[in-house]
N, C-alpha and C positions, 0 to 999 in steps of 0.2 A: 580297957577303954581307949578309944582313939584320941590322941592329942588334938585339941581344937585350935587351929591357926586361922586367922582372918586377914585378908589382904584387900582393903578397899581399893577399887579401881578409879583412878583420877580421871579416866575418860568421861565420867559422869559428873565431875566437879564443876564448880562455877569458875570458868577461866578468867572472868573479870575480877575475881577475888580468890585466885588460886592459892596465894600465900596463906590466906585465912583458912581455907579448907585443909591445907597441909598441917597447919597448927592444930586444927581439930583432930586430925588423925594422930598427931604427936601426943596429944593429951588423952587419947582413947586407949582402949586395950588392944588395938590392932597390932599385928605382928610385923606386917610388911606394908609398903606402899606399892601397889601394882600399877605399872606404867605400860600402856598399850601403844606401841609404835607401829603405824600402818603406812604403807607406801603407795596405795592406790593401784598397785600392780598385782601383788599376791592376793590382796583383799580389795574389795571394791569401795575403799574409803581411804582418806588421808587424815591422820590425827596430828601428831606432833613428833618432834625429833630431838636431836642432841641439845639445842639451846634450852628447850623447856626442861629436859632432864637435869641439866646443869643447875638451873634455877631452883628446881624442886630439891635437889641434893643440898643446896645451900641452907634450906629451911628445915628439911626433914631430920628427925631424930630416929626414924625407923629405917631399916634396910630397904633399898629400892629393888623391887622385883620387876625387872624390865623384860617385857614380852615382845620380841621382834617378829611382827607379822609382815616381813619384807622378803622379797624374792631372792636376794643375794646377801645373806647376813655376814659372810666371812670378812669382808673388808671393814666391817663396823665393830668387830669385837673389841679392839683396842680403844677406838673413840668412845664407845659406851662405857667401858671401864673407867676411862679418864673423866667421863661426865658424871660418874657416881654410882653406877650399877653395882649391886652386891650379888644379885642373881641374874643370870642372862639366859633367857629361854629362846631357842630357835625351833623352827618347825621341821619335823621329819620330812615333810613334803618339799622343802626348799633346799635340802642339804644332800647332794649326791655323794659327798665324802663326809658323812656324819661323824665318824670317829675322829677325823682330823679337826673338825669344827669344835667338838667337845674338848679335845685336848688343848686347843687354842684358848678356849674360854677358861679352862682350869689353870693354864699356865699364866694367865693374867691375874690369878688370885680370886676369881669369882666362882660362885657355885654354878654348876652347869645343869641346865634343864632342857628337856625336849618336849615339844607340844605335838599332840596328835589331833587332826581334824576329825569331825564326827564320822566320816566314812573310813578312816584309817584304823585297821585292827591293831590291838596291842601287841600281837606276836611279832610285829616288825622290830620291836625293841629287844628281842630275846638276846641278841649278841652284843648289845651296847648297854644294857641295864646296869651291869656291874660298874660302869664308869659314871653313872648319873647321880646327881644329888636330888633331882626332882623330875617328875613327869607331869606335864600339864595336859589334862583332858579337856578338850573343848566340848561343852554340852550344848552349844549352839554353833551355827556356822560363823566363822570369824569375820569381823568387819564392821559390825554395828552392835550397839548396846540395846537392851530392852527386848531381846528376842525370847521366844518360847523355849523352854527347856526340852531337850531331846531325851526321852525316857530310856533309850538304849544305853545311855551313859552309865547307868547303875551296873549293868552287866559288864561293861568294859572295865569299870573300876574294880569289880570283884575279881575279874580275870587278871588284871594288872597286879592286884594285891597278892594273888597267889604267886605270880612270877617274882615279885619283889621279896616276898617272904623266903623264897628258896634261893635267891641269888644275891640280893643286896638289901637287907632289912632296914638299912639306914635311909634309903631313898624315900622321899616324900611323894605323895600324890596330891596334886593341886587340881581344882576344877573351876572352870570359868564359863558362865553363861546361864542366865535364867535362875540364878541362885537367890532364893528367899528362905524364910524360916522353914517352910514345909520341905522344899527340895534339899535345903541345907541339912536338916536332920537326917533325911534319907541318905544323903551323900556321906555323911559321917558314918552312918551305920554300914554303908557298903564298903567303907575302908578309906575314904578320903581323909587327908590330913589338913589341907589348906583350902579354904573357900575364898574365891574372888567374887566380890559383889560390888556393883557400881551404882546403878540407878536406885536399887532397893535401899541402899544405905543413904545416898546423898539426897534422895527425894523424901526420906522419912522425916517425921516431925522432930525427931531427936536422933541424929546420926550416931552420937556417942553411945546412947542407950541401945541402939540397934546393933552396933558392933559388940557391945557387952552381951546382948542376948545370943548372938551367933556363937560366942565363946562358951555359952552354957547349954547349947542344944543337946 
């Protein structure tokens, strides 16, 4: 049975009461707090940056899972570690020297993760998978919350699971985009370990109960 990890995305939190939403995650069965950093260049949106991460880290009791949707992540590895990131995810599409970037993340004591956009095949990670702690599969196009799930993601996860099983069994598979109870159950069945969910959790009547149900899918 696949281990069920849940990472609520604070991109969908109430930023006028962010501390309160972080406390809710603290008290829930969530495993990580997912933080989407967007630069308006690599993705067509701007979210938040280091000052917000620092404040979240002051309140959070769960590890911060920071996803950098930015065009040039290398100069920001150390600043995000200092801000409180425990896991740092960079995009394959933005890192021409990916091995060097991953080694930089790991040298700072963080877990290293690589994200693939929907159009990027998993085989591009064949020569780097042994160095990764996690792979994030985008099941929507990055940049906005509340998008429709891309069904081809199931196939990508199954292929990635085969690669991981043969080369780095400790590497986790995380999925972000259009995750609800139906897609979540199918994603776990396909081989995903960590589900990122934003609006589905934060817009539910009882976010703590929603997180608990994700854990038991």
